[in-house]
C-alpha positions, 0 to 999 in steps of 0.5 A, a space after each residue: 249640827 252635832 250639839 245634842 246631849 242624847 240623854 234619852 240614850 243614857 247610860 251609853 250616851 253622856 254629855 262628855 260623849 253623846 250619841 252622835 259620837 257612838 257607834 249605836 247602829 253600825 260600825 261607825 259613829 253616827 257623825 261619821 255615818 252622816 258624813 258618809 251619807 253625803 258621798 255622791 252629792 255635789 257638796 263642799 267639805 262638811 262643816 260641823 257646828 258642835 259643842 266646844 267640849 267635843 272639839 277633839 271628838 269632832 276633829 277625829 271624826 272629820 280626819 277619819 272621814 278624810 276632811 280637814 280637822 278645822 271644819 268646825 264651829 264650836 259653841 260654848 253651850 247650846 242655843 238651839 238650832 236657829 243660832 247654829 244655822 245662823 253662825 254657819 251661814 255667816 261663816 259660809 258667806 264671809 268670803 263673799 260666796 252665797 252657797 246653798 246650805 244642807 243642814 243635817 243633825 248628826 244623829 239620824 239614821 237613813 237607810 235608803 241613801 239613794 232616795 235621800 240623795 234624790 230628795 236632796 237634789 230636788 230640795 236644792 232646786 227649790 232652795 235655789 229658787 228662794 224657798 226655805 226647804 225642810 224635809 218631812 218624813 212620810 209617817 209609818 205609824 201614829 207616832 206621838 214622839 215627833 212634831 208634824 208638818 201639815 202640807 199645803 198646796 203643791 209646789 210641784 209634783 212632789 213638794 208642798 207649801 208648809 201649811 202648819 207646824 204641829 206639836 207632838 200629838 196624843 195618840 188619837 191625834 196621831 192616828 187622825 194625822 196618819 189617816 188624813 195623809 196630809 201630815 209628815 213627821 218633822 225631821 229637823 233637816 233643811 236646805 236653803 241659800 245662806 242669804 235667804 236664811 239670814 234675810 228671814 232671820 233679820 226680818 223675823 228674829 232680828 235679835 238672833 241674827 244680831 247676836 250671831 253677827 256679834 258672836 262671829 265678830 268676836 270668835 277665835 280661830 284656832 283649828 276651828 272657829 271658837 265662839 265667844 261665850 259672853 257674846 253667845 250667851 246674849 243670843 236668844 235660844 230658839 229653833 229654826 222652826 219657831 224662829 223662821 219656818 213657822 212665820 215665813 211664806 217661803 217654807 216648803 216641805 219635801 216628803 222623804 220616805 227613806 227609812 229614817 229614824 232620829 234614834 231618840 230613845 232605846 225603843 227607837 234603836 230596837 225599831 231599827 235593829 236586827 232582831 232574833 225570832 223572839 223579837 229581841 235585839 241583843 248587842 254585846 255579850 248577852 244571853 236571853 231566855 223566855 224573853 221577847 220584844 226586848 233591847 238588851 245591850 252589854 258594853 262591859 260584861 255578860 248580861 243575862 235576862 230571863 222571863 221578861 218581855 218588852 224590856 230595855 236593859 243597857 249595861 256599861 262599865 259603871 251603870 245599868 239601866 232597866 226599863 220597858 220599851 214603853 217607858 224608855 223616854 223617861 230615861 231623861 228623868 233618871 239623868 236629871 235625878 243623877 244631876 241633882 244628886 251630883 252623881 258623876 255618872 250623869 255626865 261621864 263614864 266613871 270607870 
């Protein structure tokens, strides 16, 4: 799934080239890293569900990874993850096959790939038995920026039934969840057989499935599958969690302890970056003095910082962001203000 806008990583990430098409962590883009993470698993070529405006970017990443450029379903706009998964499942079953589908966001970081492969194989065994499987990240701290999954009865030595999906908590609740040991971070990654997911949609969210079927019937095929705007607009926008997982008895969660991060903010990038003895992550042409615990990134010119702690500074050719690590989630509000003022920097690089 490669349809996100990544606005909390502005000014590097913009709607014309969001974070999944940027090399924010390693030398490759995050989409390419997601492809490469699949090596060693017994899978078919990846299928990308993304925004039609990004078709050239997606095709280039597919080709660079050694796959056919047409392995993509192109949405005219986002309708959240439940329709994205549905159109993929409909396409994968259109020839009469009924494969398992591993559904991955294109903008996650996973450091321990071997453990990810082990958990994925386990999840596939559970999905082959008819379960709808999600991955829950073993929490490392009381995080308020993620939703949580409360684990229920054990299915086997590792997996649990999903007892409840929980919204993002305040810090007191997050600390309580961590102490209990019964909660996992909601990763947004899934494994299920295509027919099982479609059947669950038909039962629990029939309007989504009906709309996706009509959209796929009207789709245009030309170096990818281009979804029809008018039909796609009729589909209710909803997540897999809300549309299916919160209501089905088949939901199972596999705990995942793999050095995971969804890179949802500049603070998240600081958390996973290599840092100097002062705790600074310095990227690009940067000089910092008397500065600690900061993320400073230059994509264009020399950036210097003196006498500041716990800040985020990001410089691109046409914009500079200055905030604190604590407040960097508020970057989305800056993007909203820029859009209200019709500033082109809100969506694209202007220099």
